[in-house]
C-alpha positions as CSV (number, residue, x, y, z in Angstrom):
1,M,64.9,218.3,-3.5
2,I,65.1,220.2,-6.8
3,A,68.4,218.5,-7.9
4,I,67.0,215.1,-6.9
5,E,63.8,215.8,-8.8
6,K,65.7,216.8,-11.9
7,K,67.8,213.6,-11.7
8,I,64.7,211.5,-11.1
9,K,62.9,213.2,-14.0
10,N,65.8,212.7,-16.4
11,R,66.0,209.0,-15.5
12,I,62.2,208.6,-15.9
13,L,62.2,210.4,-19.2
14,I,65.1,208.1,-20.5
15,L,63.2,205.1,-19.2
16,I,59.9,206.3,-20.8
17,L,61.8,207.0,-24.1
18,M,63.3,203.5,-24.0
19,I,59.9,202.0,-23.3
20,L,58.2,204.0,-26.1
21,L,60.9,203.0,-28.6
22,T,60.7,199.4,-27.5
23,T,57.0,199.5,-27.7
24,G,57.2,201.2,-31.1
25,I,59.5,198.5,-32.4
26,V,57.2,195.8,-31.0
27,I,54.2,197.4,-32.6
28,I,55.9,197.8,-35.9
29,S,57.1,194.2,-35.8
30,Y,53.7,193.1,-34.9
31,E,52.1,195.2,-37.7
32,N,54.7,193.9,-40.0
33,Y,53.7,190.4,-39.0
34,L,50.0,191.2,-39.4
35,I,50.5,192.8,-42.9
36,K,52.7,189.9,-44.0
37,N,50.2,187.5,-42.6
38,H,47.4,189.3,-44.3
39,I,49.2,189.2,-47.7
40,E,50.2,185.5,-47.2
41,H,46.6,184.8,-46.3
42,D,45.5,186.4,-49.6
43,I,48.1,184.4,-51.4
44,S,47.1,181.2,-49.6
45,T,43.4,181.9,-50.4
46,K,44.3,182.5,-54.0
47,N,46.2,179.2,-54.1
48,K,43.3,177.4,-52.5
49,N,40.9,178.9,-55.0
50,I,43.1,177.8,-57.9
51,N,43.3,174.2,-56.5
52,K,39.6,174.2,-55.8
53,T,38.8,175.6,-59.3
54,F,41.1,173.0,-60.9
55,N,39.4,170.1,-59.1
56,L,36.0,171.6,-59.9
57,F,36.8,171.7,-63.6
58,I,38.1,168.1,-63.5
59,D,34.9,166.9,-61.8
60,E,32.7,168.8,-64.3
61,L,34.8,167.4,-67.2
62,D,34.5,163.9,-65.9
63,K,30.7,164.3,-65.4
64,D,30.2,165.8,-68.8
65,I,32.3,163.2,-70.7
66,A,30.6,160.4,-68.7
67,E,27.1,161.7,-69.7
68,R,28.1,162.1,-73.4
69,T,29.7,158.7,-73.4
70,N,26.6,157.0,-71.9
71,F,24.5,158.8,-74.6
72,M,26.9,157.6,-77.3
73,L,26.9,154.0,-76.2
74,S,23.5,153.2,-77.7
75,Y,22.3,149.7,-78.6
76,N,23.6,150.1,-82.2
77,T,27.0,151.2,-81.0
78,R,27.4,148.4,-78.6
79,L,26.1,145.9,-81.3
80,A,28.6,147.1,-83.8
81,L,31.5,146.6,-81.3
82,K,30.1,143.1,-80.4
83,N,30.0,142.2,-84.1
84,R,33.5,143.7,-84.7
85,D,31.9,145.9,-87.3
86,R,34.4,148.8,-87.4
87,K,32.6,150.7,-90.2
88,A,29.3,150.7,-88.4
89,L,31.0,151.6,-85.1
90,Y,32.8,154.5,-86.7
91,K,29.5,155.7,-88.3
92,N,27.8,155.7,-84.9
93,A,30.6,157.2,-82.9
94,K,31.8,159.8,-85.5
95,E,29.0,162.4,-84.9
96,H,29.3,162.1,-81.1
97,F,33.0,162.6,-81.3
98,K,32.5,165.6,-83.6
99,R,30.1,167.2,-81.1
100,M,32.5,166.5,-78.3
101,R,35.3,168.2,-80.3
102,N,33.6,171.5,-79.5
103,N,36.2,171.2,-76.7
104,K,39.4,171.7,-78.9
105,Y,41.5,169.9,-76.3
106,L,39.4,166.6,-76.5
107,K,41.8,164.8,-78.9
108,I,41.3,161.1,-78.3
109,M,38.4,158.6,-78.6
110,T,39.5,155.0,-78.8
111,F,37.4,151.8,-78.7
112,R,39.3,148.8,-77.4
113,L,38.5,145.1,-77.1
114,T,38.7,143.1,-73.9
115,D,42.3,142.2,-74.6
116,G,43.2,145.9,-74.7
117,S,44.0,146.1,-78.4
118,A,42.8,149.2,-80.3
119,F,39.8,148.3,-82.4
120,L,38.9,151.8,-83.6
121,R,40.5,155.2,-83.1
122,V,37.8,157.6,-84.0
123,H,40.3,160.5,-84.1
124,K,42.5,158.3,-86.4
125,P,40.2,155.6,-87.9
126,K,43.0,154.1,-90.1
127,M,45.2,153.4,-87.1
128,F,44.0,150.2,-85.3
129,G,44.9,146.7,-84.4
130,D,47.9,147.5,-82.2
131,S,48.1,145.7,-78.9
132,L,48.0,147.5,-75.6
133,N,51.2,148.5,-73.8
134,K,51.2,146.9,-70.4
135,K,52.0,150.2,-68.7
136,R,48.5,151.6,-69.8
137,R,47.1,150.7,-66.3
138,I,43.9,152.7,-66.7
139,I,42.8,150.5,-69.6
140,L,43.8,147.2,-67.9
141,D,42.2,148.2,-64.6
142,T,38.9,149.3,-66.3
143,I,38.8,145.9,-68.0
144,L,39.6,144.1,-64.8
145,S,37.2,146.1,-62.5
146,Q,34.6,146.6,-65.2
147,K,34.0,150.1,-63.8
148,R,34.6,153.6,-65.2
149,Q,38.0,155.0,-64.4
150,F,39.3,158.7,-64.4
151,G,42.8,159.9,-64.3
152,F,45.9,161.5,-66.0
153,E,48.0,159.2,-68.1
154,V,50.5,159.3,-71.0
155,G,49.5,157.4,-74.2
156,K,51.1,157.2,-77.6
157,L,50.6,160.9,-78.1
158,K,50.9,162.9,-74.9
159,M,49.7,163.3,-71.4
160,T,45.9,163.6,-71.3
161,H,43.1,163.3,-68.8
162,R,41.5,159.9,-69.6
163,I,38.0,158.8,-69.0
164,V,37.7,155.0,-69.7
165,T,34.2,153.5,-69.8
166,P,33.5,149.7,-69.9
167,I,31.0,148.6,-72.7
168,F,28.6,145.8,-72.0
169,Y,26.3,143.8,-74.3
170,D,23.8,141.5,-72.6
171,N,25.6,142.2,-69.3
172,K,28.8,140.9,-70.8
173,L,31.9,143.1,-71.1
174,I,32.8,143.5,-74.8
175,G,35.3,146.3,-74.6
176,V,36.0,149.8,-73.4
177,V,36.0,153.3,-74.9
178,E,38.8,155.7,-73.9
179,I,38.4,159.5,-74.2
180,G,41.3,161.8,-73.6
181,V,41.4,165.5,-72.9
182,E,44.6,167.5,-72.8
183,P,45.3,169.2,-69.5
184,E,45.5,172.5,-71.3
185,Y,41.7,172.5,-71.4
186,I,41.8,173.2,-67.6
187,I,45.1,175.1,-67.5
188,E,43.9,177.6,-70.1
189,K,40.7,178.3,-68.1
190,I,42.6,178.7,-64.8
191,N,45.3,181.0,-66.4
192,N,42.5,183.3,-67.7
193,I,40.6,183.4,-64.4
194,F,43.5,184.0,-62.1
195,N,46.0,185.7,-64.5
196,I,48.7,183.1,-63.9
197,E,51.3,181.2,-66.0
198,S,51.7,177.4,-65.8
199,S,53.9,174.6,-66.9
200,L,53.4,170.9,-67.1
201,F,55.9,168.3,-65.7
202,V,55.3,164.6,-66.3
203,K,56.7,161.9,-64.2
204,N,59.6,160.2,-66.0
205,E,58.2,156.7,-65.8
206,Q,55.1,157.9,-67.6
207,L,57.3,158.9,-70.6
208,E,59.4,155.8,-70.8
209,F,57.1,154.0,-73.3
210,T,55.5,157.0,-75.1
211,L,56.4,157.7,-78.8
212,H,56.1,161.4,-78.0
213,K,59.4,161.8,-76.2
214,I,61.0,165.2,-76.6
215,E,64.6,164.4,-76.2
216,D,65.6,168.1,-75.8
217,N,63.3,168.4,-72.8
218,Y,65.2,165.8,-70.8
219,K,67.8,168.4,-69.9
220,Y,64.9,170.1,-68.0
221,K,64.5,167.3,-65.6
222,V,63.9,167.9,-61.8
223,N,63.9,164.8,-59.6
224,D,61.5,162.3,-61.3
225,F,59.7,165.0,-63.3
226,I,60.4,166.2,-66.8
227,F,59.4,169.6,-68.2
228,V,57.0,169.0,-71.1
229,R,55.6,172.4,-72.0
230,G,54.8,175.7,-70.3
231,S,56.1,179.1,-69.3
232,K,59.7,180.3,-69.9
233,L,59.7,181.7,-66.4
234,I,59.6,178.3,-64.8
235,K,61.7,176.6,-67.4
236,D,64.6,179.2,-66.7
237,N,64.3,178.9,-63.0
238,L,64.1,175.1,-62.4
239,Q,67.2,175.1,-60.1
240,K,65.5,177.6,-57.8
241,I,62.3,175.5,-57.4
242,D,62.1,172.9,-54.7
243,F,59.8,170.2,-56.1
244,D,59.5,168.6,-52.6
245,K,57.7,171.7,-51.4
246,K,54.2,172.6,-52.5
247,I,55.0,176.3,-52.6
248,S,58.2,178.2,-53.6
249,K,59.2,181.8,-54.1
250,I,61.7,183.0,-56.8
251,E,63.0,186.3,-58.1
252,Y,63.2,186.7,-61.9
253,K,64.1,189.8,-63.9
254,G,63.7,192.1,-60.9
255,K,60.3,190.7,-59.9
256,N,59.1,188.3,-57.2
257,Y,57.0,185.3,-58.2
258,Y,55.0,182.8,-56.3
259,I,55.2,179.2,-57.4
260,D,52.4,176.7,-56.4
261,T,52.1,173.1,-57.4
262,I,49.0,171.2,-58.4
263,K,49.3,167.5,-58.6
264,L,47.7,165.6,-61.5
265,F,46.7,162.1,-60.3
266,D,46.2,158.9,-62.2
267,H,43.2,156.7,-61.7
268,K,44.8,155.2,-58.6
269,G,45.4,158.5,-56.9
270,K,49.1,158.5,-57.6
271,T,50.9,161.5,-58.9
272,A,51.3,161.2,-62.7
273,A,52.3,164.8,-63.4
274,K,52.6,168.2,-61.7
275,M,51.4,171.5,-62.9
276,L,53.4,174.5,-61.7
277,I,51.6,177.7,-61.6
278,S,53.3,181.1,-61.1
279,Y,52.1,184.6,-60.6
280,D,53.7,188.0,-60.0
281,L,54.0,189.1,-56.4
282,T,55.1,192.7,-57.3
283,A,51.7,194.2,-56.5
284,F,51.6,192.3,-53.1
285,K,55.1,193.5,-52.3
286,K,54.3,197.1,-53.2
287,E,51.2,197.0,-51.0
288,F,53.3,195.5,-48.2
289,D,56.0,198.3,-48.5
290,E,53.4,201.1,-48.6
291,M,51.5,199.8,-45.6
292,L,54.8,199.3,-43.6
293,E,56.0,202.8,-44.5
294,K,52.7,204.3,-43.4
295,N,52.6,202.4,-40.1
296,L,56.2,203.4,-39.4
297,M,55.4,207.1,-39.8
298,I,52.2,206.8,-37.7
299,T,54.0,204.9,-35.0
300,F,56.9,207.3,-34.6
301,L,54.6,210.3,-34.7
302,V,52.6,208.8,-31.9
303,I,55.8,208.1,-29.9
304,I,56.9,211.8,-30.3
305,I,53.4,213.0,-29.2
306,L,53.3,210.6,-26.3
307,F,56.8,211.7,-25.2
308,V,55.9,215.4,-25.2
309,V,52.6,214.7,-23.3
310,L,54.4,212.5,-20.8
311,N,57.1,215.1,-20.3
312,M,54.5,217.7,-19.5
313,G,52.6,215.2,-17.3
314,L,55.8,214.3,-15.5
315,N,56.6,217.9,-14.6
316,Y,53.1,218.3,-13.2
317,F,53.4,214.9,-11.4
318,L,56.8,215.8,-9.8
319,K,55.3,219.0,-8.5
320,K,52.5,217.1,-7.0
321,I,54.9,214.6,-5.5
322,D,57.0,217.3,-4.0
323,S,53.9,218.8,-2.4
324,L,52.7,215.4,-1.3
325,Y,56.1,214.5,0.1
326,L,56.2,217.6,2.2
327,N,52.7,216.8,3.6
328,I,53.7,213.2,4.3
329,L,56.9,214.4,6.0
330,K,54.9,216.8,8.1
331,K,52.3,214.1,8.9
332,D,55.1,211.6,9.6
333,K,56.8,213.9,12.0
334,M,53.5,214.5,13.8
335,M,52.8,210.7,14.0
336,L,56.3,210.2,15.4
337,H,55.7,212.9,17.9
338,Q,52.3,211.5,18.9
339,S,53.8,208.0,19.3
340,K,56.7,209.4,21.3
341,L,54.4,211.4,23.6
342,A,52.2,208.3,24.1
343,S,55.3,206.3,25.0
344,M,56.6,209.1,27.3
345,G,53.2,209.2,29.0
346,E,53.4,205.4,29.5
347,M,57.0,205.7,30.8
348,I,56.0,208.6,33.2
349,G,53.2,206.5,34.5
350,N,55.7,203.7,35.1
351,I,58.2,206.1,36.7
352,A,55.4,207.3,39.1
353,H,55.0,203.7,40.2
354,Q,58.7,203.3,40.6
355,W,59.1,206.5,42.6
356,R,56.5,205.6,45.2
357,Q,58.8,203.3,47.2
358,P,62.0,205.5,47.2
359,L,59.9,208.6,48.0
360,S,58.2,206.7,50.8
361,V,61.7,205.7,52.1
362,I,62.9,209.3,52.0
363,S,59.7,210.6,53.7
364,T,59.8,207.9,56.4
365,S,63.6,208.4,57.1
366,A,63.2,212.2,57.2
367,S,60.2,212.0,59.5
368,G,62.0,209.5,61.7
369,I,65.1,211.7,62.1
370,R,62.9,214.7,63.0
371,V,60.8,212.9,65.6
372,Q,63.8,211.2,67.2
373,N,65.6,214.5,67.3
374,E,62.7,216.2,69.0
375,L,62.5,213.4,71.5
376,G,66.2,213.5,72.1
377,V,66.8,209.9,71.2
378,L,68.5,210.3,67.8
379,N,71.9,208.7,67.8
380,D,74.7,208.6,65.2
381,E,73.9,205.1,63.9
382,T,70.3,205.8,63.3
383,L,71.1,209.1,61.7
384,H,73.8,207.4,59.5
385,N,71.4,204.6,58.4
386,S,68.5,207.1,57.7
387,V,70.8,209.4,55.6
388,N,72.2,206.4,53.7
389,G,68.6,205.3,52.9
390,I,67.8,208.8,51.7
391,V,71.0,209.0,49.6
392,N,70.3,205.6,48.0
393,S,66.7,206.5,47.2
394,T,67.7,209.8,45.6
395,K,70.3,207.9,43.5
396,Y,67.6,205.5,42.4
397,L,65.4,208.5,41.5
398,S,68.3,210.2,39.7
399,Q,69.0,207.0,37.7
400,T,65.3,206.8,36.7
401,I,65.5,210.4,35.6
402,D,68.6,209.6,33.5
403,D,66.9,206.6,31.9
404,F,64.0,208.8,31.0
405,M,66.2,211.5,29.6
406,D,68.0,208.9,27.5
407,F,64.7,207.9,26.1
408,V,63.6,211.5,25.4
409,K,66.9,212.3,23.6
410,N,66.5,212.5,19.8
411,D,69.9,210.9,19.1
412,K,70.0,209.1,15.7
413,S,73.6,207.9,16.0
414,A,73.9,204.1,15.8
415,V,75.8,202.6,18.7
416,E,76.7,199.2,19.8
417,F,74.7,198.0,22.8
418,D,73.8,194.9,24.7
419,I,70.2,193.6,24.1
420,K,70.0,192.0,27.5
421,E,71.1,195.2,29.3
422,N,68.6,197.3,27.3
423,I,65.7,194.9,28.2
424,E,66.7,194.8,31.9
425,K,66.9,198.6,32.0
426,N,63.4,198.9,30.5
427,I,62.0,196.3,32.9
428,E,63.3,198.4,35.8
429,I,61.0,201.2,34.6
430,L,58.1,198.9,33.9
431,K,58.2,196.5,36.8
432,G,56.3,198.9,39.2
433,S,53.3,199.1,36.9
434,L,53.4,195.3,36.2
435,K,53.6,194.5,39.9
436,I,50.5,196.7,40.6
437,H,48.5,194.6,38.0
438,Q,50.0,191.4,39.4
439,I,51.7,190.5,36.1
440,N,54.5,188.0,36.3
441,L,57.5,188.7,34.2
442,V,59.6,185.7,33.0
443,L,63.0,186.5,31.4
444,N,65.3,184.3,29.5
445,C,67.8,186.8,27.9
446,Q,71.4,186.4,26.8
447,K,74.1,189.0,26.3
448,E,74.0,189.8,22.6
449,F,75.6,192.9,21.2
450,I,74.2,194.6,18.1
451,K,74.7,198.0,16.5
452,G,71.6,200.2,16.3
453,Y,69.4,202.7,18.2
454,P,68.7,201.6,21.8
455,N,66.3,204.4,22.6
456,E,64.1,203.5,19.6
457,L,64.2,199.8,20.7
458,T,63.1,201.0,24.1
459,Q,60.0,202.6,22.5
460,V,59.2,199.4,20.7
461,F,59.7,197.4,23.9
462,I,57.4,199.7,26.0
463,N,54.7,199.7,23.3
464,I,54.6,195.8,23.1
465,V,54.7,195.3,26.9
466,H,52.1,198.0,27.4
467,N,49.7,196.3,24.9
468,A,50.3,193.0,26.6
469,K,49.5,194.5,30.0
470,D,46.3,196.1,28.7
471,A,45.3,192.8,27.1
472,L,45.9,190.8,30.3
473,K,43.8,193.4,32.2
474,E,40.9,193.2,29.7
475,Q,40.9,189.4,29.6
476,N,40.8,189.2,33.4
477,V,43.3,186.3,33.4
478,K,44.0,184.9,36.9
479,E,47.7,184.1,36.4
480,K,49.1,186.8,34.2
481,Y,52.4,186.2,32.4
482,I,54.7,188.1,30.1
483,F,57.6,186.1,28.7
484,I,60.7,187.8,27.2
485,E,63.5,185.8,25.6
486,T,66.3,186.3,23.2
487,N,67.8,183.9,20.6
488,K,70.8,184.2,18.4
489,T,71.0,182.9,14.8
490,D,73.7,183.1,12.1
491,K,72.2,186.2,10.7
492,D,70.4,188.1,13.5
493,V,69.2,188.3,17.1
494,E,65.6,187.5,17.9
495,I,63.6,189.1,20.7
496,I,60.4,187.1,21.5
497,I,57.7,188.7,23.7
498,K,54.6,186.7,24.4
499,D,51.7,186.8,26.9
500,N,48.8,184.6,28.0
501,A,46.0,187.0,27.2
502,N,44.3,184.5,24.8
503,G,45.7,186.0,21.6
504,I,44.6,188.6,19.1
505,P,41.3,187.9,17.2
506,N,42.1,186.4,13.8
507,H,40.1,188.9,11.8
508,I,42.3,191.8,13.1
509,I,45.7,190.2,13.7
510,N,46.9,191.3,10.2
511,K,45.9,194.9,10.9
512,V,47.7,195.5,14.2
513,F,50.7,197.3,12.5
514,D,48.4,199.6,10.5
515,P,48.4,203.3,11.4
516,Y,45.6,204.5,13.7
517,F,44.3,200.9,14.2
518,T,43.4,200.3,17.8
519,T,41.0,198.0,19.7
520,K,40.9,200.4,22.6
521,N,38.7,203.4,23.0
522,E,40.0,206.8,22.0
523,S,40.9,207.8,25.5
524,N,43.2,204.8,25.9
525,G,44.8,204.3,22.5
526,T,46.0,206.3,19.4
527,G,46.6,203.3,17.2
528,L,50.2,204.5,16.5
529,G,52.2,202.4,19.0
530,L,52.6,199.2,17.0
531,Y,52.6,201.1,13.7
532,M,55.6,203.2,14.9
533,S,57.2,200.0,16.3
534,Y,57.0,198.4,12.9
535,R,58.6,201.4,11.2
536,I,61.4,201.6,13.8
537,I,62.2,197.9,13.5
538,T,62.0,197.7,9.7
539,E,63.3,201.2,8.7
540,S,65.6,202.3,11.4
541,M,66.9,199.0,12.7
542,K,66.7,197.2,9.3
543,G,65.0,194.2,10.9
544,N,61.7,192.5,10.9
545,I,58.7,192.2,13.3
546,K,55.7,189.9,13.1
547,V,53.0,188.7,15.4
548,E,51.1,185.4,15.7
549,N,48.9,183.6,18.1
550,V,50.5,180.6,19.9
551,E,49.6,177.9,22.2
552,Y,52.3,176.8,24.7
553,N,53.0,175.1,28.0
554,F,54.4,176.6,31.2
555,N,54.5,175.0,34.6
556,E,52.5,172.1,33.3
557,K,49.7,174.4,32.2
558,T,48.6,175.3,28.6
559,Y,48.3,179.0,27.7
560,I,47.3,180.9,24.5
561,G,48.6,184.3,23.7
562,A,50.0,186.7,21.2
563,M,53.7,186.4,20.4
564,F,55.8,189.2,18.9
565,I,59.0,188.1,17.1
566,I,61.6,190.9,16.5
567,S,64.5,190.0,14.3
568,L,67.4,192.4,14.4
569,P,70.6,192.3,12.3
570,F,73.9,192.5,14.1
571,S,74.3,196.0,12.5
572,C,71.6,198.2,11.1
573,Q,74.2,199.8,8.8
574,N,74.9,196.7,6.7
């Protein structure tokens, strides 16, 4: 056992080590995923906050400009525009524009007539009278819809966020006022809050009509967008940035950067420009590497500790198993011995029934010879017949003894034997007991050879038939039957034993093969017969045994009983 235990221990330790290493790898991978997910969540949250802040600033800007514009459009201002009085209009609007210029990025205030032509540029009062370019859709749509419009658009100067407000006099549209704020107003605030860099890309079609083309910048064109102004980082890495994706990652001068895209929409909700924001991921990467290194050390330290503890526990466990194995082996031998004794007792009882008739023949023949001899009437023929009867009876008794000795032998060598012959030999021993209890035996067996242990099969056979006999006695059935038949399949031989004792109660039928389970009182049953039968069939004979309740017809009558099905392979050594 010691060599086997060492072999088992080594295999278990290797298996445990593999499991621990695999578990460690899985844990590290999962922790890696969690850390990465945590960092990406932080980055995603930062991106969302940037976008949210950008939109919030846009909304606040639109609201502030709208309020200031409404205040500016007093009666006198509107009257001056109606009367085409440029001087009076400039006088009324100049102070308001000056106050609005507290925002250094508010560069444009233009009053336009209903045909779109520039009537007064407050930021450049000497520049007026030019007609509206047809691509200035925000002006045209404000005039057409007579509703205030917000959005990014390129004018004669550059890309700005435009707030265009219709102007009415006596409920009649007389023109519009256009106020433009450069996107740097918002970009600068976001850069300061989130410590990022940004660059502005304008859609090419927006620049086609502007006077502010920067020819040199056209070489920094990506898809339909042209780099206008912004950080050198993005300008130098345009080929690495996928404009079709909202988010990109690039490496620049030994550092990792995260690139996010904020779309700048025109008044129709279409993309007029894109603002690319970038921030350094070095701190995030450092945090990730430190956490990963820490988790690696902790995980492998835990694996080593677990391995040592499990090794100690395994040594203790194997000692316990060894002790338990010896106890089980001792108990198993005792159970086998008890079962064998019970079967021997049953067989001896059956032998006693079998011996009654031959002993009676011997006794009668001997008494007859003596009486006839005393009376002087004994002749040779009578003597010969009586002696032959005695000899035949003793031969039968001797054969019975041989059968019993075969059963008692503890021979574990597998031999080839005939199933039918084995069953018939067992019936010879049992038929006396069955006859006394008026039990009819119906056989339908074929010669089928298998390789196994005939003596152990005898024990199984006696146990099942003995239980059937007891069940028939308890049920007080008038016509008592035990049926035994054999069937051959491609894989095995089946022995079917059934009775008509009304079956086994459903609540206990699944327990009949359990050790020490019996429905008889302690004086009549040990609960080991069917348990040992199950072990003999499944372990020694490498077969299978099951029991079920069946309803069947025999001699035009319907019966119910328990049916045992024993399946045996052609060789128990395969």
